[in-house]
Structure formats: structure tokens, C-alpha cells
N, CA, C and O of each residue as an XYZ file, in Angstrom:
252
protein
N     -11.889    -23.547    -20.256
C     -10.614    -22.649    -20.719
C      -9.494    -22.695    -20.475
O      -9.228    -22.696    -19.273
N      -8.337    -22.753    -21.451
C      -7.031    -22.764    -21.103
C      -6.689    -21.009    -20.844
O      -5.532    -20.975    -20.424
N      -7.006    -20.190    -20.894
C      -6.526    -18.985    -20.979
C      -5.411    -18.691    -19.647
O      -5.657    -19.444    -18.704
N      -4.197    -17.708    -19.387
C      -3.785    -17.829    -18.684
C      -4.437    -16.361    -18.032
O      -5.212    -15.709    -18.732
N      -4.008    -15.818    -16.425
C      -3.400    -14.178    -16.559
C      -2.356    -13.808    -16.828
O      -1.334    -14.489    -16.736
N      -2.402    -12.992    -17.099
C      -0.333    -12.567    -16.577
C      -0.724    -11.579    -15.566
O      -1.849    -11.117    -15.373
N       0.686    -11.249    -14.771
C       1.078    -10.217    -14.137
C       2.350     -9.850    -14.577
O       2.943    -10.412    -15.498
N       2.920     -8.587    -13.699
C       4.047     -8.041    -13.549
C       4.308     -7.643    -12.715
O       3.530     -6.993    -12.017
N       5.403     -7.841    -12.459
C       6.122     -7.860    -11.025
C       6.522     -5.818    -10.657
O       7.338     -5.199    -11.340
N       5.815     -5.247     -9.619
C       5.949     -3.812     -9.562
C       6.391     -3.822     -8.114
O       5.908     -4.561     -7.256
N       7.315     -2.970     -7.926
C       7.329     -2.793     -6.305
C       7.907     -3.677     -5.446
O       8.174     -3.462     -4.264
N       8.130     -4.865     -6.181
C       8.632     -6.154     -5.227
C       6.926     -7.021     -5.229
O       6.684     -8.114     -4.718
N       6.303     -6.440     -5.701
C       4.966     -7.864     -5.933
C       4.176     -7.462     -7.288
O       4.142     -6.485     -8.035
N       3.555     -8.746     -7.209
C       2.824     -8.616     -8.580
C       1.260     -8.134     -8.400
O       0.514     -8.309     -7.437
N       0.921     -7.207    -10.145
C       0.158     -6.463    -10.236
C      -0.292     -6.878    -11.393
O       0.509     -7.026    -12.316
N      -1.644     -7.144    -11.568
C      -2.486     -8.208    -12.796
C      -2.066     -6.755    -14.110
O      -2.373     -5.565    -14.038
N      -1.575     -7.216    -14.791
C      -0.989     -6.837    -16.372
C      -2.171     -7.361    -17.488
O      -2.157     -6.627    -18.476
N      -2.865     -8.103    -17.549
C      -4.050     -8.887    -18.147
C      -4.656    -10.097    -18.021
O      -3.852    -11.026    -17.934
N      -5.861    -10.414    -17.981
C      -6.715    -11.310    -17.624
C      -6.799    -11.988    -19.187
O      -6.720    -11.251    -20.170
N      -6.980    -13.563    -19.332
C      -7.614    -14.342    -20.324
C      -6.304    -14.066    -21.356
O      -6.525    -13.197    -22.199
N      -5.035    -14.662    -21.396
C      -4.449    -14.106    -22.372
C      -4.712    -15.225    -22.795
O      -5.110    -16.222    -22.193
N      -4.305    -14.928    -24.685
C      -4.494    -16.156    -25.365
C      -3.145    -16.991    -25.653
O      -2.704    -18.128    -25.488
N      -2.590    -15.219    -26.407
C      -1.326    -15.387    -27.536
C      -0.301    -14.361    -26.948
O      -0.472    -13.143    -26.984
N       1.015    -15.124    -26.285
C       2.684    -14.208    -25.614
C       3.772    -14.458    -26.835
O       4.568    -15.380    -27.016
N       3.477    -13.231    -27.621
C       4.999    -12.989    -28.550
C       5.960    -12.691    -27.935
O       5.719    -11.796    -27.125
N       7.145    -13.093    -27.941
C       8.609    -11.948    -27.865
C       8.702    -11.513    -29.065
O       8.521    -12.278    -30.012
N       9.017    -10.134    -29.248
C       9.533     -9.855    -30.205
C      11.218     -9.644    -30.477
O      11.978    -10.039    -29.593
N      11.595     -9.224    -31.302
C      12.813     -8.829    -31.508
C      13.293     -7.911    -30.908
O      14.350     -8.056    -30.294
N      12.639     -6.765    -30.940
C      13.136     -5.624    -30.238
C      13.486     -5.890    -28.523
O      14.317     -5.200    -27.932
N      12.859     -6.784    -27.990
C      13.231     -7.654    -26.184
C      11.545     -6.918    -26.027
O      11.388     -6.538    -24.867
N      10.602     -6.712    -26.698
C       9.099     -6.274    -26.245
C       8.262     -7.791    -26.054
O       8.530     -8.754    -26.772
N       7.584     -7.819    -25.356
C       6.846     -8.871    -25.130
C       4.922     -8.519    -25.795
O       4.329     -7.534    -25.356
N       4.321     -9.348    -26.693
C       3.333     -8.706    -26.674
C       2.255    -10.005    -26.234
O       2.458    -11.219    -26.254
N       1.159     -9.303    -25.874
C      -0.008    -10.048    -24.909
C      -1.156     -9.603    -25.925
O      -1.234     -8.550    -26.558
N      -2.146    -10.847    -25.905
C      -3.296    -10.569    -26.657
C      -4.542    -11.247    -25.818
O      -4.483    -12.457    -26.037
N      -5.350    -11.027    -25.178
C      -6.791    -11.472    -24.306
C      -7.281    -12.113    -25.403
O      -6.749    -11.890    -26.491
N      -8.388    -13.027    -25.301
C      -9.104    -13.933    -26.015
C     -10.318    -12.380    -26.958
O     -10.933    -12.240    -28.015
N     -10.083    -11.715    -25.913
C     -11.051    -10.365    -26.783
C     -10.571     -9.209    -27.041
O     -11.128     -8.113    -27.099
N      -9.310     -9.570    -27.220
C      -8.849     -8.744    -28.498
C      -7.861     -7.892    -28.454
O      -7.063     -7.425    -29.267
N      -8.217     -7.714    -26.610
C      -7.496     -6.372    -26.067
C      -5.882     -7.033    -25.909
O      -5.477     -8.189    -25.791
N      -5.282     -5.876    -25.962
C      -3.517     -6.059    -26.171
C      -2.241     -5.061    -25.412
O      -2.141     -3.836    -25.478
N      -1.479     -5.882    -24.805
C      -0.283     -4.872    -24.174
C       0.812     -5.255    -24.683
O       1.097     -6.450    -24.611
N       1.465     -4.575    -25.156
C       3.112     -4.638    -25.555
C       3.623     -4.140    -24.629
O       3.023     -3.141    -24.233
N       4.707     -4.465    -23.958
C       5.758     -4.111    -22.739
C       7.107     -4.526    -23.260
O       7.188     -5.472    -24.043
N       8.342     -3.755    -22.799
C       9.204     -4.041    -22.847
C       9.889     -5.447    -21.341
O      10.476     -4.992    -20.359
N       9.650     -7.020    -21.481
C       9.955     -7.329    -20.491
C      10.225     -8.913    -20.824
O      10.195     -9.179    -22.026
N      10.457     -9.884    -20.022
C      10.808    -11.241    -19.926
C      10.246    -12.078    -19.398
O       9.210    -11.602    -19.863
N       9.917    -12.868    -18.874
C       9.085    -13.823    -18.529
C       9.820    -14.280    -17.185
O      10.794    -15.033    -17.175
N       9.318    -13.814    -16.237
C       9.956    -14.447    -15.096
C       9.055    -15.942    -14.415
O       9.800    -16.700    -13.793
N       7.957    -16.262    -14.477
C       7.629    -17.804    -14.085
C       6.336    -17.877    -15.130
O       5.653    -16.927    -15.513
N       6.233    -18.959    -15.398
C       4.816    -19.414    -15.916
C       4.218    -21.174    -15.388
O       4.704    -22.294    -15.548
N       3.008    -20.685    -14.744
C       2.539    -21.877    -14.556
C       1.515    -22.356    -15.476
O       0.434    -21.789    -15.639
N       1.912    -23.480    -16.108
C       0.408    -23.221    -17.493
C      -0.737    -24.570    -16.334
O      -1.959    -24.488    -16.459
N      -0.253    -25.451    -15.525
C      -1.174    -26.287    -14.601
C      -2.659    -24.514    -13.814
O      -3.888    -24.450    -13.759
N      -1.449    -23.447    -13.387
C      -2.595    -22.812    -13.159
C      -2.775    -21.457    -13.564
O      -3.244    -20.509    -12.933
N      -2.328    -21.524    -14.710
C      -2.724    -20.350    -15.788
C      -2.530    -19.467    -15.750
O      -3.360    -18.666    -16.182
N      -0.877    -18.866    -15.016
C      -0.751    -18.263    -14.815
C       0.840    -17.602    -15.539
O       1.756    -18.389    -15.777
N       0.965    -16.280    -15.790
C       2.274    -16.020    -16.640
C       2.911    -14.456    -15.500
O       2.371    -13.381    -15.239
N       4.016    -14.952    -15.163
C       4.446    -13.501    -14.584
C       5.382    -13.099    -14.980
O       6.208    -13.978    -15.226
N       5.894    -11.449    -15.317
C       6.548    -11.310    -16.072
C       7.366    -10.200    -15.378
O       6.543     -9.623    -14.668
N       8.578     -9.602    -15.221
C       9.227     -8.359    -15.335
C       9.816     -7.748    -16.294
O      10.539     -8.256    -17.151
N       9.462     -6.419    -16.145
C      10.192     -5.036    -16.933
C      11.891     -5.499    -17.117
O      12.575     -6.026    -16.240
N      12.354     -5.119    -18.583
C      13.489     -4.464    -17.722
C      14.264     -5.570    -19.424
O      15.478     -5.629    -19.621
């Protein structure tokens, strides 16, 4: 499987945001939409802080 796990930076650490992420879509209004392989969706105002495709890991920061 090639899905990623998305984390959000909170209080100086990383917190799990969504597992098994299949889709990451930037929106025109500064929001980011994440969709898991199970159809679960999260939409939040954030930007990609780092991404490691080999490790299937995406880190987002709010703002």
C-alpha cells in the first residue's frame, strides 16, 4: 500500500491527523483537503511542512 499518514504540528509536537491518506488537495482559500482510502475527510487551514514519500509521512502546519 502507498497511503501516507498525516500529522499536524501542535504544541511543538506532531499529532496524528489522518491515517491511510490517499488524496491531499490544496484549496484556493488556503485550506487543505485530505481524504483517506476509507472516505474519511479532513479539511483545515494548513500548509505542508514536510513530506517523505518513502516513509509514507506528511507533516502539516496550521496557518
